[in-house]
C-alpha positions as CSV (number, residue, x, y, z in Angstrom):
1,M,-90.4,-8.4,-33.6
2,N,-89.4,-11.1,-31.1
3,P,-90.9,-11.1,-27.7
4,I,-87.8,-9.7,-26.0
5,A,-87.7,-6.7,-28.4
6,Q,-91.4,-6.1,-27.9
7,W,-90.9,-6.1,-24.1
8,K,-88.1,-3.6,-24.4
9,E,-90.1,-1.3,-26.6
10,R,-93.1,-1.4,-24.2
11,R,-90.8,-0.7,-21.3
12,A,-89.2,2.3,-23.1
13,S,-92.6,3.6,-24.0
14,F,-93.8,3.3,-20.4
15,S,-90.6,5.1,-19.2
16,R,-91.2,7.9,-21.7
17,T,-94.8,8.3,-20.5
18,V,-93.7,8.4,-16.9
19,A,-91.1,11.0,-17.7
20,V,-93.6,13.1,-19.5
21,M,-96.1,12.9,-16.6
22,R,-93.3,13.9,-14.2
23,V,-92.5,16.9,-16.3
24,L,-96.1,17.9,-16.5
25,A,-96.5,17.5,-12.8
26,S,-93.5,19.6,-12.2
27,L,-94.8,22.3,-14.5
28,F,-98.2,22.2,-12.8
29,T,-96.6,22.5,-9.4
30,L,-94.4,25.4,-10.6
31,A,-97.5,27.1,-12.1
32,L,-99.3,26.8,-8.8
33,A,-96.3,28.1,-6.9
34,C,-96.2,31.1,-9.2
35,I,-99.9,31.8,-9.2
36,T,-100.9,31.2,-5.6
37,P,-98.7,34.0,-4.0
38,L,-100.0,36.4,-6.6
39,T,-103.6,35.8,-5.9
40,P,-103.8,38.1,-2.8
41,S,-101.8,40.7,-4.7
42,F,-104.2,40.6,-7.6
43,A,-107.1,40.9,-5.2
44,A,-105.5,43.9,-3.5
45,D,-104.9,45.5,-6.9
46,D,-108.5,45.0,-7.8
47,A,-109.7,46.4,-4.5
48,A,-107.5,49.5,-4.9
49,A,-108.6,50.0,-8.5
50,A,-112.2,49.6,-7.5
51,L,-111.9,52.2,-4.8
52,R,-110.2,54.6,-7.2
53,A,-113.0,54.0,-9.7
54,R,-115.5,54.8,-7.0
55,Y,-113.7,58.0,-6.3
56,Q,-114.0,59.0,-9.9
57,S,-117.7,58.0,-10.2
58,L,-118.6,60.0,-7.1
59,A,-116.8,63.1,-8.1
60,P,-120.1,65.1,-8.7
61,Q,-121.5,64.1,-5.3
62,L,-118.2,64.8,-3.5
63,A,-118.1,68.3,-5.0
64,N,-121.7,69.2,-4.4
65,N,-123.5,67.9,-1.3
66,P,-125.2,69.1,1.9
67,F,-122.3,68.1,4.2
68,H,-120.1,71.0,3.2
69,R,-117.2,68.6,2.8
70,P,-116.2,66.0,0.1
71,L,-118.4,63.2,1.5
72,Y,-121.0,60.8,0.2
73,L,-123.3,58.8,2.6
74,D,-125.6,55.9,1.9
75,S,-127.4,53.3,3.9
76,T,-129.3,50.1,3.3
77,E,-132.0,48.3,5.4
78,A,-132.6,44.6,5.1
79,P,-135.1,42.5,7.1
80,D,-132.4,41.4,9.6
81,S,-129.5,43.8,9.1
82,L,-128.5,47.5,8.6
83,K,-125.5,49.0,6.9
84,G,-124.2,52.6,6.6
85,S,-121.5,53.6,4.2
86,I,-119.4,56.8,3.8
87,Y,-117.0,57.7,1.1
88,A,-114.9,60.8,1.7
89,V,-111.8,62.7,0.8
90,I,-109.7,63.6,3.8
91,D,-106.8,66.0,3.9
92,Y,-104.2,63.7,5.3
93,P,-101.4,61.8,3.4
94,F,-102.0,58.1,2.9
95,A,-99.0,57.3,5.0
96,T,-100.5,59.2,8.0
97,V,-103.8,57.4,7.7
98,N,-102.1,54.0,7.2
99,S,-99.7,54.3,10.2
100,A,-102.5,55.5,12.5
101,L,-105.2,53.0,11.7
102,N,-103.6,50.0,10.0
103,D,-100.4,49.5,12.1
104,P,-100.4,45.9,13.4
105,T,-98.8,47.1,16.7
106,K,-100.3,50.5,17.4
107,G,-103.4,50.3,15.3
108,P,-105.7,48.5,17.8
109,A,-105.0,51.1,20.6
110,N,-105.4,53.9,18.2
111,W,-108.8,52.6,17.2
112,C,-109.8,52.6,20.8
113,D,-108.9,56.3,20.9
114,V,-111.2,56.7,17.8
115,L,-114.1,54.8,19.1
116,I,-114.2,56.4,22.6
117,L,-115.1,59.7,20.9
118,H,-118.6,58.3,20.0
119,L,-121.2,59.2,22.6
120,N,-122.3,55.6,23.1
121,T,-118.8,54.2,23.6
122,K,-118.1,54.0,27.3
123,Y,-114.9,52.0,27.3
124,C,-112.4,50.5,24.9
125,H,-109.3,48.5,25.9
126,V,-107.1,46.2,23.8
127,S,-106.3,42.6,24.8
128,T,-104.0,40.2,23.0
129,G,-104.9,36.5,22.4
130,S,-102.7,33.5,22.5
131,D,-102.5,33.6,18.7
132,G,-101.2,37.2,18.8
133,G,-104.4,38.7,17.5
134,S,-105.8,41.8,19.0
135,T,-109.3,42.3,20.5
136,L,-110.9,45.6,21.2
137,N,-113.1,45.2,24.3
138,V,-115.8,47.8,23.8
139,N,-118.6,48.8,26.2
140,L,-121.6,50.5,24.7
141,G,-124.2,52.4,26.7
142,K,-126.1,55.6,27.0
143,K,-125.1,59.0,25.8
144,T,-124.5,60.2,29.4
145,E,-122.0,59.0,32.1
146,E,-122.7,55.6,33.6
147,N,-121.0,52.7,35.3
148,L,-119.7,49.9,33.2
149,S,-121.9,47.4,35.0
150,S,-124.9,48.9,33.3
151,T,-123.3,48.8,29.8
152,F,-123.0,46.1,27.1
153,R,-119.6,44.6,26.3
154,V,-118.8,43.9,22.6
155,A,-115.5,42.2,21.6
156,F,-114.2,43.4,18.3
157,N,-111.5,41.4,16.5
158,Y,-109.0,43.7,14.9
159,R,-107.9,42.4,11.5
160,P,-105.8,44.3,8.9
161,D,-107.0,42.6,5.8
162,V,-104.8,44.2,3.1
163,T,-101.8,46.4,3.3
164,R,-100.2,47.9,0.2
165,P,-98.0,51.0,-0.4
166,D,-101.0,53.0,-1.6
167,Y,-104.0,51.0,-0.3
168,F,-105.2,49.3,2.9
169,R,-108.3,47.7,4.4
170,V,-108.9,47.0,8.1
171,D,-111.9,45.3,9.7
172,L,-113.2,45.4,13.2
173,S,-115.7,42.5,13.6
174,A,-117.8,41.1,16.5
175,D,-119.9,38.0,16.4
176,K,-122.3,39.1,19.1
177,G,-123.7,42.4,20.4
178,P,-126.3,43.5,22.9
179,M,-130.0,42.3,22.7
180,S,-129.4,39.7,20.0
181,T,-127.6,42.0,17.6
182,R,-124.8,40.2,15.7
183,D,-122.2,40.4,13.0
184,Y,-120.9,43.8,13.8
185,H,-118.4,45.2,11.2
186,I,-116.6,48.5,11.1
187,M,-114.6,48.4,7.9
188,L,-112.2,51.0,6.7
189,E,-110.4,51.0,3.4
190,A,-108.3,53.8,2.0
191,V,-106.4,54.7,-1.1
192,A,-103.9,57.5,-1.9
193,I,-105.2,60.2,-4.1
194,D,-102.1,62.4,-4.1
195,S,-99.3,63.3,-1.7
196,A,-101.6,65.2,0.6
197,R,-105.1,63.5,0.3
198,T,-106.6,60.1,0.9
199,F,-109.9,58.7,-0.2
200,I,-111.6,56.5,2.4
201,H,-114.6,54.2,2.5
202,L,-116.1,53.4,5.9
203,T,-118.9,51.0,6.5
204,Y,-120.7,50.3,9.7
205,S,-123.1,47.3,9.8
206,Y,-124.7,44.8,12.0
207,G,-127.5,42.2,12.0
208,Y,-130.2,41.7,14.6
209,G,-132.8,39.2,15.8
210,T,-136.2,39.5,17.4
211,A,-135.0,41.1,20.6
212,G,-132.8,43.6,18.8
213,R,-135.7,44.5,16.4
214,L,-138.0,45.1,19.4
215,A,-135.4,47.2,21.2
216,M,-134.9,49.4,18.2
217,K,-138.6,49.8,17.7
218,T,-139.1,50.8,21.3
219,Y,-136.3,53.3,21.1
220,L,-137.5,54.7,17.8
221,A,-141.1,55.0,19.2
222,T,-140.0,56.8,22.4
223,I,-136.9,58.9,22.9
224,G,-135.7,58.4,19.3
225,S,-139.0,59.2,17.7
226,D,-137.9,62.6,16.4
227,K,-134.4,61.4,15.2
228,V,-133.6,61.4,11.5
229,G,-130.7,60.5,9.2
230,F,-129.1,62.3,6.4
231,S,-130.6,60.8,3.3
232,R,-133.8,62.0,1.8
233,S,-136.7,59.6,1.2
234,A,-137.7,59.0,-2.4
235,G,-141.4,59.6,-1.6
236,N,-141.7,63.0,0.1
237,G,-138.1,64.2,0.2
238,D,-138.0,64.2,4.1
239,Y,-135.0,62.9,5.9
240,V,-135.2,59.2,6.5
241,G,-136.1,58.1,10.0
242,G,-136.4,54.8,11.7
243,V,-133.5,52.3,11.6
244,R,-132.0,53.8,8.5
245,G,-131.7,57.1,10.2
246,L,-130.2,55.4,13.2
247,V,-127.4,53.6,11.2
248,E,-126.7,56.8,9.3
249,R,-126.2,58.9,12.4
250,N,-123.8,56.3,13.9
251,T,-121.9,55.9,10.7
252,M,-121.4,59.6,10.5
253,R,-120.3,59.7,14.2
254,Y,-117.6,57.1,13.5
255,Y,-116.4,58.9,10.4
256,L,-116.1,62.2,12.3
257,A,-114.2,60.3,15.1
258,I,-111.7,59.1,12.5
259,D,-111.3,62.6,11.1
260,A,-110.9,64.1,14.6
261,Y,-108.3,61.5,15.6
262,L,-106.2,62.2,12.5
263,A,-106.5,66.0,13.0
264,S,-105.3,65.7,16.6
265,L,-102.0,64.0,15.5
266,S,-100.5,67.4,14.6
267,A,-100.9,68.6,18.2
268,P,-98.4,68.0,21.0
269,A,-98.9,64.6,22.7
270,G,-100.3,66.1,25.9
271,Q,-102.9,68.1,24.0
272,Q,-104.1,65.5,21.6
273,L,-107.1,64.2,23.7
274,D,-108.6,67.7,24.1
275,A,-107.9,68.4,20.4
276,R,-109.9,65.2,19.5
277,L,-112.8,65.9,21.8
278,N,-113.2,69.5,20.7
279,H,-112.8,68.6,17.0
280,W,-115.3,65.8,17.2
281,F,-118.0,67.7,19.1
282,D,-117.6,70.8,16.9
283,A,-117.9,68.7,13.8
284,T,-121.1,67.0,15.0
285,E,-122.6,70.4,15.8
286,Q,-122.4,71.1,12.0
287,Y,-125.4,68.7,11.8
288,P,-127.5,69.5,14.8
289,R,-130.7,68.1,13.3
290,Q,-129.2,64.7,13.3
291,L,-126.4,64.6,15.8
292,H,-126.9,67.1,18.7
293,E,-127.5,65.2,21.9
294,V,-125.5,66.9,24.8
295,E,-123.8,70.1,25.6
296,K,-120.1,70.5,24.9
297,D,-118.9,70.9,28.5
298,D,-120.8,67.8,29.6
299,Y,-119.4,65.8,26.7
300,I,-115.8,66.8,27.3
301,Q,-116.1,66.1,31.0
302,M,-117.7,62.7,30.4
303,K,-115.1,61.7,27.8
304,H,-112.2,62.7,30.1
305,H,-113.6,60.3,32.7
306,E,-114.1,57.5,30.2
307,Y,-110.7,58.0,28.6
308,E,-109.0,57.7,32.0
309,R,-111.1,54.6,32.8
310,Q,-110.1,52.8,29.7
311,Q,-106.4,53.1,30.4
312,T,-106.6,49.9,32.5
313,A,-108.4,46.6,31.9
314,Q,-111.8,46.5,33.4
């Protein structure tokens, strides 16, 4: 083959190689375009399937437990963090739960109406950042009335993580809390069981440093010395105390607040606050050993004042 023919053959071979590489690159790009949008969908499908599987595996505990309702509670204690977890079946359609607690517009304010039911929540008001994100400005304090100046402010970022026709997950997170506590998370995920019931998973967790550990030890050694949780210790069968008991009590209070809020939605708008307050308090009194703190009249009066206060930015 003469030099000119060899040159033409090499040029043709190079052109074919470039063409093949372009085709492969196009196919790779197309594959990425097809796969990438599906990744969150696959993750959501997995999360929904995992929660449904958890519902099936917890069927015996949901049917037979000391709570007199389909509920399972667990807690974990690490050297620098605490976590409480509740799985429960609630008698509300998934659409009701989703629109109340996962709505990008109304959800943050609705969560404030949930959180204020807790004894230690003194104030909750929503602010919107420049990026459009919502922050729940929450003040935590004593179980009795007090001025906001003597409470602790915690800023929870409201983030709806996943929204599907039959599943959602929403997370309230705060980097910092009082007395060197940190990494606060209130996470709620929910999946439809049938047309009238929803299975939810609520977690409440936070970390703490030296100051937080000392504050909790002081509380548990004094006014909280007789407080217990709901789980039984493996050793003697007594209710767990200490910091595990503390996180279990608060996780239960948040769960009962969610349930009370959802129950109140069937009442006329002007009666919903009182419906929530009565429902929450009466539910806590089902577990007096763990949750009784104040008398009902005092609680309702205090919460009316706090609810009125949180209608404006403080």
